[in-house]
N, C-alpha and C positions, 0 to 999 in steps of 0.2 A: 277462233277461226278468223284469220285475216287474209287479205289479198293484197298483192303488190299493186301499186298505182303509179302510173307515169305522170309526167307533168301535164296539167290541163292544156298546155299550149301545143303539145305534140300531136301528130296525126293520129296516134293510137287512141287518144282521148276522144277526138272527134269521131273516130270509127266506132268506139264503144257507145257513144251517145246514139248514133244511128242504129246500131244493133239492138241496144236496149230499148229504144223507142219501138222497134218492131216487136220485140218480146212483150213489152207492156201493152201494146195495141192488141195483140193476140190474146194475152191473158185477161185483159179487161173485157174484151168481147165475150169471153166464156162466162162472165157473170150476167150478161144481158140476155134475157129470155132463155134461161137454162132449162128448156122444156124437156130435155132428155134425161135430166137428173131427178130422181125420186128420193125424197128425204123421209125417213121413218123416225118418228119419235114414239116408240112403243110405250115409254113411261107416261105419256100424255094421251095415248090412244090415237095418235095422229099419223096419217100418211099424206105428205105434202107433195103435190104434183104442180110445179110452177106453171103459170100462165104466160103467154107471150106478153112482153112489155114489163114484166117484173125484172128487177135488178137486185141480185143478191150481193151482200157485202163480201162474201167469199163463196166460191163454187165448190170448195173442198169440204166434204162432209166431215163433221166432227161433233162430239158430244161431251165436251169438257173431259176428254180422255187422252191427253191433257188439253188439247186445243179447244177453244170455245166454239160453240155452235153459232155461227154467223150466217146461217142459211135463212136470212130474213131480208125483206125489202125495207131498208131504212129510208125514210123520206130525205134525210140530209145526204147520206152517201149516194143515193140514186141521182140526186140533182147534180152532185159533183161529177158523177160518171157520165151523165147525159150531156153535160157541158164539155167534158173531155172528148166525147164522141164527135161533137161539133168540130173541134179542132182537127181531129183525124180526118173528117170529111173535107174540111176546108183545104187541108194540105194533100189531099188525094191519097191518103194511106188507107182509107176505107171508101168503098164505092157507094152506090145508091142503096146498099143494104142499110146504111146509116139512116136513111130516110124511113125505111120500113121499121127500124128499131124505134125511131122517134114516134112514128104513127102508133106503134103498139104500146109504147110507154105512155103516151098521152091518153090513149083509150083505157089502159089499165088504171091510170091515175084517176080518171074521171069516174070510172066504175067503183073505185074505192069509196067515193062519196055516198054511195048507196048503202054502205054497211050500216048495221044497226045493232049495237051491243046490247040493247034492251031485250031483243029477241033471244040472243045467245045466253044472256044471264037468266032468262026465264025458263030455260031447259031444266026440267026436274032432275035432280041428282046428277048434275053434269060432272061431279067429281068421281063417279063410279068407275070410269075408265082410267083414272089416274093412279099410278103406283103409290102406295102408302108413303114411301120415303120422299115422293115428289109433291105431296099435297101442300107442303109449306111454300112451294113455288107457284101454286095455282092462284090465279088472279081472283080476287073476291068479286062477288056478284055486283055489289054497288059500284065498284070501280069499272067493271066491264060495261055496266049499263050507261056510263057517261059517254061512251063512244058511239055517237050518231051525229048526223049532220056534218057541219064543218069541223067539229071536234075530232072527227076521224083523222084529220090531217095533223092533229096535235098528239097522235098516238105514238110518236117516235118511230115505230116500225110495225109492219104487218107481215103475215105469211105470204110468200110469193105465189100462193094459189089464190090470193085475193080474199083471205079470211083474216079475222082479227087475231092478234096475238093473245093467247090466254095465260101467259106467264106474268107473274109479278114483275113489274119494271117501273122505273121512275118516269112518270108522266105528270103533266104535259110537257111537250117540247115544241117551241115555236119557230125554230130556224128552218124547218123543211120547206114551208110554203114560200117564204121570200127567196130562198136559194133556188127553188124550182122556177119561180117567176123570172129570176135573173137569167137562168139558163135558157128558158124558152124565149125570152125577149131577144137574146142573142141569136137564137135559131131563126126567129121571125125576121130579124134585121138582115139576115144573110141573103134573103131573096131567093131561096132554093125550094120553098115549099109550094106545092100545088094548092089550089083553092080549098079543096075539102080538108087537107091537112092543116092549112093555115087557120081555117075556121075552128077546128078542134083545138089547136094550140092556143088560139085567142080565147076560147072559152075557158081553158084551164088557167091562162094568165089572169083573166078577170077574177076567177075564183080565188087564186092565190093572193092577188092584190087586196081583195075584199077581206080575206082572212087576216092579212097583215095589218090592215087598217083597224080591224076589230080587236086584235090581240097583242099588238106590239107593246102596249103599256102594262100588260098583265105579267106576273111572275111565271117563270117556267124553269125547267131544268137546263143546265148548261150543256155545251156541246159534248161533254163527256158523260152526260146523263147521271150526274152525281149530286149536285147541290141545287136547291130551289132558290131562285132569286131573279135579279135583273142582270143580264149578262152582256158584256161588251160585244161579243161575237154576234149574238142574236139581234141586238139593237143595230149593229153596224150593217148587217146584211138586210135587215128590215128597212133601214133608211135608204140603202142603195136601191132595193127593189121598188120602193115608193117613188124615188127620184126617176129611175129609168122608166117605170110604169107611167109616170106623169107625162114624160116626153112622148111615149107611145100613144097614150090616150089623146094627147093634144093633136097628134097626127091623124087620129081617127075622128077628130071633131068633138070628142067628149070632153069639152073644156071644164065643165063643173067638176067632174070626178078627177080630172087632171089637176085642177087647182087644189082639191082636197088632198090628193096624194103628195103634191109638192109641199103644201103647208105642213103635213105630218112628217115628211122627210126632214124638213128643216128643224122641226121639234126634236126629232131623234138626234140630229147632229148637235144641237144645243145641249141636250142631256149628256151626250158622250163627252163633251168638253169637261164635265164635272168628274170624269173618271181619271183625269190626270192626277198623279201623285207627284207633287213638286218637292223633291228632296233638297234641292239647292236652287239658287237663282239661275234661270236660263233653261232652255228646252233640252239641253244635253244632260241634265241631271234629274232624272225622274223616269216614270213609266206610266203607261195606261194600265190601270188595274182591270182585271178581267171580270169582276163581279161585284154586285152589291147584294148581300144575302138578305132574305126577307126578315130575319130576326135582328138585323142591324149589327151583328157581331162581325169583327174582321175575320177573314179566312186565310189559311196558309197558302191558298192557291191564287192569290191576287196577281202574281207574276206568272203568266200562262201563255203558251205559244198560240192559243186560240185567238189572241189579239192580233198577232201577225197574220194568221190564216184569214181573219176577217178582212184584212186589207187586200189580199190577193183574190179573195172570193167576191169582193164587192166591185172593185175596179171602176169606181165612179170617175167623173171628170174633175171633181174638186180635189185640191191638194190636201185639205184637212182630213185626217184619219185615213190617209192612204200611204203608199210607199214613199212618196216625196215629203211627207210630213216629218219635220225634224223630231217631233215628239214620238212618232211611231218608230223612227230610226233609233232613237234613244232606248225605246222599249226592247228592240232587237239586241242592242248592245248589252243590256242587262240580262236578257235571256241567254245570250251566248256565254256570258261570264258564269251564269248559274250552272249551266250544263257542262261547261269546260271544267269547272271545279268538281262537280258532282260525279261524273262518269269516269271510271278508270280507263276506258278506251280512248278518252280524250287526252290523257296524260302522256306527254312525251311523243305526241303524234308527229309525223313527218312534215316537212315543209310543203306548203301547198294544200294541206288538208284543213278543212274547217271543222268546227266542233260538231259532233253528233248531237242532235237536238231531241229533247223529249217533250213532255207535255207541261209539267210543272214540278217544282221541287217536292221531294218526298213521295213521288208516285210509287204505288206498290202493286199496280195491276200487272199481272204476269211478271216479267223481268223488271218492271218499273224502269225501263230503260229507254233507249232511243227509238224513235218512230221514223219510219221512212217518210211518211207524209209531213212530219214536222221538219225534218232536215231538208226535204225537197221544198217545203213551204218557205223556209228561210232563204234557200237559193232563189226561188222565184221572186220573193220579195226584193232581193238584191237586184235581180234582172229588171224588175219593174222600176226600181229606183234608178237604175242605170239609164233606162229609156227616157226618164224625166229629168236627168241630172245635168245635162249639157256638158260643161267642161269636166265634171267629176264622173262622167259615165264609166270611164275605164276602171276607176277605183271600185265602183259597185260591181262591175262585170267580173272583176277578179275575185271579189268576195263571193259572188254567186258560184263561180267555178270551184272555189275551195269547198263549199258545201257539197257540190256535185261530186267532187273527187272523193269525198268521204262516203257518199252513197255508193260510188263505184267500188270503194275498198271493201264494203260489206255486202256486195251483191255477187252471188255465184255466177259462174259462166252461163248457166241456163237462163238467167234473167229473172228468177223467181223473187218476188217481193212479198214478204209477210207483213204483219202489222208492225212488229218491233224487231230490233236486233239488240241483243243483250248488252247491258252497260259494262260488263266485264270482259266477256269473251267475244262479243260481236256476233254470236250465233243467232240465227233467226228464231223468233219466239212468237207466241200468240197465233192468231189466225193466219193460215197460209194463203198465199195468192190473194191478198186483200185488194179488192177492186179500187179502193180509194188510194192505196199506195201507187198502183199503176196509173190511175188518173192523175195523180200528183206529178208523176214523172212526165207524162204527156204535156200537161199544162206548163211545167217548168221548162221543158225544151222549147216549147212554142214561145214563151216569154224570152228565152235566151236568144232566139233568132231575132226578135224585135230589138232586143238590147244590142246585139251585134251591129245592127244597122245604125243604131244611135251612136255607137262608138266610132264607126266609120265616118259618120257625119261630123263628129266632134274633132277629128284629126286636124 
């Protein structure tokens, strides 16, 4: 399944961007507070009725038949979505309902801190309501009992009705809190929050900064929830949250905590410098590896799009480890070459089309193919680089548009964005209407507008 694509320079491309932006805004909103949707998991004896403020990864109900069940509130995904909602609000595409969504999200998130897995684990014979064939997926008591206090935020995901996930899953994951802090700090900086909402948001920011201070040095699972170790993505967003949090705390007069956050942020950046793999002399020949596994062995996922995503999700003021970093740009070059060679849909593609981007080499999840948020993330990275590039801005802008043109080529007229599109046919696969895919489109278009202004200024 392929679609024709016009030149990114013609009016049809600009028109498509505006149309798809509205599609993505509407689709993403359907994942926020989906209180009209009821999810039944009869095999686990569950009926899930979402609460206001929950954000599901996909509002399309599925049960691995064949699409995955993504009707959960992921800490990471929800932070990406609430940040994209801020962009829609700032650009007038969503009215004051955005502020109510933020209010509900903040309240829901704070309430999650009251969960206690010890009580859930103590329920006698809690496996009685689980179908025999699903017992292998039921979370063990000792693991469930770990989920209390601030460790609830390391849970990776919860049910959107505000209860703990009882499925076996790879935990802990430490990227959710710093990502949420970054999103909320940007909301707070916008100056649109009334006093009660700002107070609630500030309480959650402080919680997330404290969590990040406590756990950034500890091993956790990667962004894909697959390998335990120390991960570039998690470290990068943690460092950014602490740096941005330090500036915020300084403005509030909390100088001692601000200095602690600042010191820890610098420690993160120093550690990330060691993630550079120098293949030859010079920044153009190497890449930032994505992980350091706890057992010390090298992993096949060292070259991973998560590194690029960390640059656009962090958006700090420093050049190092951001889109203007030559080493980060070299990492994108390596990833582009990897997926260009690996995916049949990239072979012989037309002029003006960038490579469809995946996660890492050898991926086998569903189609093991291209991801919308990976390809959009590469595009946004280029636009962010263009905004900082000065005389080279137009080069980066053109590269970003090439990735966007590929997204257009594999997006149906209705604007639906799944998690993946197949590496051979381009057909959409995995979870339908993925909120992260739509959020990635929203943030990419926003970055493109900033880059366009930079290109005009460099003329």
